[in-house]
C-alpha positions as a printed Julia matrix, in Angstrom:
332×3 Matrix{Float64}:
 -103.4   145.32  20.64
 -103.62  144.53  16.92
 -107.43  144.59  17.02
 -107.41  147.84  19.01
 -105.05  149.53  16.56
 -107.14  148.35  13.6
 -110.23  149.93  15.15
 -108.4   153.16  15.88
 -106.94  153.35  12.36
 -110.54  153.1   11.12
 -111.29  156.29  13.11
 -113.28  154.48  15.78
 -113.06  155.74  19.35
 -112.69  153.92  22.65
 -115.14  153.83  25.51
 -114.03  155.08  28.91
 -113.68  151.48  30.11
 -111.69  150.38  27.04
 -109.33  153.34  27.33
 -108.72  152.58  31.0
 -108.09  148.9   30.29
 -105.58  149.58  27.5
 -103.58  152.12  29.48
 -103.55  149.79  32.48
 -102.12  147.05  30.24
  -99.48  149.49  28.95
  -98.53  150.35  32.52
  -98.27  146.66  33.37
  -95.87  146.02  30.48
  -98.21  143.92  28.34
  -97.35  145.61  25.02
  -94.04  146.16  23.25
  -92.56  149.57  22.43
  -93.69  149.52  18.79
  -97.28  148.82  19.79
  -97.24  151.56  22.41
  -95.73  154.07  19.96
  -98.38  153.21  17.36
 -101.13  153.61  19.97
  -99.87  156.99  21.15
  -99.44  158.17  17.55
 -103.11  157.56  16.75
 -104.02  160.46  19.02
 -101.56  162.75  17.26
 -103.56  162.27  14.05
 -107.07  162.71  15.41
 -108.66  164.52  18.32
 -108.88  162.52  21.5
 -112.4   162.18  22.92
 -113.45  163.18  26.41
 -114.4   159.56  27.17
 -110.94  158.37  26.16
 -109.2   161.0   28.27
 -111.3   160.24  31.33
 -110.6   156.53  30.84
 -106.86  157.2   30.62
 -107.15  159.3   33.78
 -108.92  156.43  35.57
 -106.07  154.09  34.66
 -103.32  156.5   35.69
 -104.91  157.02  39.11
 -105.31  153.26  39.53
 -101.67  152.63  38.58
 -100.26  155.41  40.77
  -98.91  154.8   44.26
 -101.6   155.63  46.84
 -101.4   159.07  48.44
 -105.0   160.03  49.14
 -105.07  163.29  51.12
 -108.66  164.2   50.25
 -109.69  164.17  53.92
 -107.73  167.44  54.27
 -109.83  168.92  51.43
 -106.67  170.31  49.82
 -106.26  172.43  46.73
 -103.76  171.7   43.97
 -102.3   174.79  42.27
 -100.76  173.76  38.98
 -100.19  174.76  35.37
 -100.18  172.66  32.23
  -96.89  174.18  31.13
  -96.26  174.55  27.44
  -96.77  178.32  27.29
  -93.08  178.9   26.54
  -92.98  181.94  28.83
  -90.29  180.81  31.33
  -91.95  182.48  34.3
  -90.62  182.21  37.83
  -92.3   179.72  40.17
  -95.58  181.57  40.59
  -97.86  178.6   41.28
  -95.39  176.98  43.7
  -95.03  180.23  45.64
  -98.81  180.54  45.68
  -99.01  177.17  47.45
  -97.13  178.56  50.44
  -99.08  181.82  50.45
 -102.34  179.86  50.48
 -100.98  177.6   53.25
  -99.9   180.66  55.22
 -103.49  181.9   54.98
 -104.64  178.71  56.71
 -105.65  176.41  53.85
 -104.33  172.96  52.93
 -102.45  172.41  49.67
 -101.45  169.15  47.96
  -99.33  169.99  44.93
  -98.55  167.42  42.26
  -95.51  168.64  40.32
  -92.46  167.8   38.28
  -89.23  169.15  36.86
  -89.57  171.98  34.34
  -90.02  170.97  30.71
  -90.37  174.35  29.01
  -89.04  176.6   31.76
  -85.77  176.98  33.66
  -87.32  175.98  36.96
  -90.26  173.67  37.52
  -91.72  173.1   40.98
  -89.5   170.09  41.65
  -86.39  171.97  40.49
  -86.84  174.86  42.9
  -87.95  172.77  45.88
  -85.01  170.42  45.38
  -82.7   173.44  45.11
  -83.73  174.43  48.64
  -83.02  170.94  49.93
  -86.36  169.13  49.72
  -86.05  165.34  49.5
  -89.12  163.96  47.75
  -90.95  160.99  49.23
  -93.87  158.64  48.64
  -94.23  157.81  52.34
  -97.81  158.48  53.4
  -96.85  159.33  56.98
  -94.38  161.94  55.73
  -96.96  163.47  53.39
  -99.49  163.75  56.21
  -96.87  165.23  58.51
  -96.01  167.84  55.88
  -99.58  168.94  55.21
 -100.39  169.07  58.92
  -97.27  171.01  59.92
  -96.73  173.3   56.96
 -100.06  173.24  55.15
  -98.39  171.85  52.01
  -97.75  168.31  50.8
  -95.73  167.93  47.61
  -95.99  164.91  45.35
  -93.12  164.61  42.86
  -94.98  163.06  39.93
  -92.36  160.56  38.65
  -92.15  158.88  42.06
  -95.88  158.22  42.12
  -96.17  156.83  38.59
  -93.56  154.05  38.38
  -95.72  152.06  35.94
  -95.14  154.74  33.32
  -91.47  153.77  33.02
  -92.53  151.72  29.99
  -93.81  154.85  28.28
  -91.17  157.44  29.2
  -88.53  156.47  26.59
  -91.17  156.28  23.86
  -92.51  159.73  24.68
  -88.98  161.08  24.66
  -88.23  159.45  21.29
  -91.43  160.83  19.74
  -90.46  164.31  20.91
  -93.95  165.82  20.59
  -96.79  166.62  22.99
  -99.03  163.59  23.55
 -102.17  162.9   25.55
  -99.91  162.23  28.56
  -99.18  165.98  28.65
 -102.91  166.64  28.9
 -103.31  164.06  31.67
 -100.58  165.46  33.93
 -102.71  167.98  35.87
 -105.58  165.48  36.21
 -103.85  162.55  37.88
 -102.72  163.69  41.3
 -102.81  160.65  43.6
 -103.47  163.08  46.47
 -107.05  163.32  45.14
 -107.35  167.08  45.8
 -110.91  168.28  46.3
 -110.1   171.68  44.76
 -107.86  172.71  41.89
 -106.55  175.89  40.3
 -105.3   174.86  36.88
 -103.5   177.23  34.55
 -103.97  176.35  30.88
 -101.87  177.53  27.94
 -104.69  178.13  25.42
 -108.46  178.61  25.27
 -109.07  175.36  23.39
 -107.53  173.43  26.28
 -109.69  175.29  28.78
 -112.79  173.85  27.09
 -111.31  170.36  27.13
 -110.39  170.49  30.83
 -113.77  171.98  31.65
 -115.59  169.04  30.06
 -113.37  166.58  31.93
 -113.85  168.33  35.28
 -117.6   168.33  34.81
 -117.42  164.54  34.57
 -114.97  163.84  37.4
 -116.35  166.46  39.8
 -114.7   168.66  42.4
 -114.33  172.4   42.79
 -112.05  173.89  40.15
 -111.04  176.97  38.23
 -109.25  176.93  34.88
 -107.33  180.1   34.07
 -105.69  181.45  30.94
 -104.21  184.88  30.41
 -105.23  186.03  26.96
 -101.63  186.79  25.96
 -100.73  183.13  26.39
  -99.77  182.48  30.03
 -100.96  179.36  31.86
 -101.71  181.38  35.02
 -103.01  184.76  36.11
 -100.18  186.84  34.66
 -101.6   190.36  35.19
 -100.04  191.17  31.79
 -103.45  190.88  30.08
 -107.05  189.97  30.83
 -107.56  186.53  32.4
 -110.24  184.07  31.32
 -111.57  181.96  34.19
 -113.8   178.93  33.64
 -114.81  177.28  36.9
 -117.34  175.03  38.57
 -119.26  178.26  39.25
 -119.3   179.71  35.71
 -117.18  181.83  33.38
 -115.54  185.21  34.05
 -113.12  187.59  32.39
 -110.99  189.8   34.64
 -108.65  192.62  33.78
 -105.72  193.16  36.17
 -107.45  196.34  37.39
 -110.67  194.46  38.16
 -108.62  192.17  40.39
 -107.1   195.18  42.14
 -103.7   195.25  40.43
 -101.82  197.25  37.83
 -101.05  195.72  34.44
  -97.58  194.15  34.39
  -94.99  193.72  31.66
  -94.01  190.24  30.5
  -90.4   190.77  31.54
  -91.64  191.26  35.13
  -92.42  187.54  35.29
  -89.23  186.11  33.82
  -87.48  183.37  35.82
  -84.0   184.33  34.7
  -81.54  182.1   32.89
  -80.64  179.59  35.59
  -82.1   177.72  38.54
  -80.01  179.97  40.8
  -81.75  183.06  39.45
  -85.19  181.45  39.71
  -84.47  180.36  43.3
  -83.3   183.86  44.2
  -86.63  185.27  42.99
  -88.5   182.57  44.93
  -86.66  183.45  48.14
  -87.1   187.2   47.64
  -90.87  186.89  47.23
  -91.19  184.99  50.51
  -88.9   187.48  52.25
  -90.86  190.48  50.94
  -87.8   191.8   49.12
  -88.97  191.06  45.58
  -90.27  193.57  43.07
  -93.87  194.69  43.53
  -94.74  193.05  40.22
  -93.43  189.68  41.42
  -95.36  189.99  44.66
  -98.54  191.08  42.89
  -98.67  188.15  40.48
  -98.17  185.65  43.32
 -100.87  187.34  45.39
 -103.26  187.35  42.41
 -102.9   183.6   41.85
 -103.09  182.9   45.57
 -106.26  184.96  45.86
 -107.93  183.0   43.09
 -106.93  179.72  44.76
 -108.44  180.88  48.05
 -111.66  181.8   46.28
 -111.96  178.27  44.87
 -111.89  176.94  48.43
 -114.16  179.75  49.7
 -116.42  180.69  46.76
 -118.58  183.04  48.84
 -115.61  185.38  49.36
 -114.92  188.2   46.93
 -111.68  188.49  44.98
 -110.86  191.55  47.12
 -111.27  189.58  50.37
 -109.16  186.7   49.04
 -106.51  189.13  47.83
 -106.28  190.62  51.31
 -105.88  187.17  52.89
 -103.08  186.34  50.47
 -101.36  189.67  51.03
 -101.46  189.26  54.81
 -100.04  185.73  54.52
  -97.11  186.98  52.47
  -96.36  190.27  54.22
  -96.76  188.87  57.76
  -94.22  186.13  57.09
  -96.75  183.31  57.46
  -96.05  182.12  53.9
  -92.32  182.04  54.65
  -93.0   180.11  57.85
  -95.08  177.59  55.9
  -92.14  177.11  53.52
  -89.71  176.71  56.44
  -91.88  174.02  58.02
  -92.31  172.37  54.61
  -88.54  172.04  54.16
  -88.26  170.6   57.67
  -90.81  167.95  56.69
  -88.94  167.13  53.47
  -85.37  167.08  54.75
  -85.17  163.29  54.27
């Protein structure tokens, strides 16, 4: 590690293979905490390269517990977090709307870091017991359309890094890696990003690793289609800018998307959306994100067609049924 740190302190970069090897060694406990902290800190003082990030991604996927669901050609609907907006569980709800429309979803999620309720918080609230069992994951995706991978369970090797990240108390390259390391190996991804600079970074990475993807950022700072402002979309098919009206919706207010001040409030919103008793604004923003996810899987369909599929899934109760079957699969 001493030689590696010396190189990095001299502003040299790592190759993809070197980056993968070092992170693998970290995961296997080959370096002490001081060395790991010094290594992580290098990338707080200079920009990380695409090659380094892809190498770190390679290592994280290699270290993770196996959970390959790519034969289902699933989509992952996820946000980077970090937008500080404390929205309700829009992307998690979208998973069940998309499943209700007949598509397969493999979501890789965690507890909330900057919001009241992350995906794992709300699913656990409703009784889901997370698992790494491959048979259970396959049963879930076959019976409900959704498999959920609680990230900490699938990355046990990162226990060496967790206390160091917590002690540093700042965003590191591990925050960037989160949406890129689903062991489910989704073939499609809708990734919400908290700023335009990060969209470019994720776009470069996705061009290297392949797959069908769309990166979205609402220009007022949300890491999803918020309908509170225009949305920038950078995908495997090109770049677009949509206003809420162009997507077939009215412009919303930021307070329409708030999760509340407790997990109970966030869960109540979650339940009301699935039961068609939420506000129209809450329903609209879930439908908008679901529609975009469907279009990633079916790029020949228009936004209007995908919106209609999402709306039917929600209003017919198919999304709620998908959630019911999901909970049955995750009851432990």
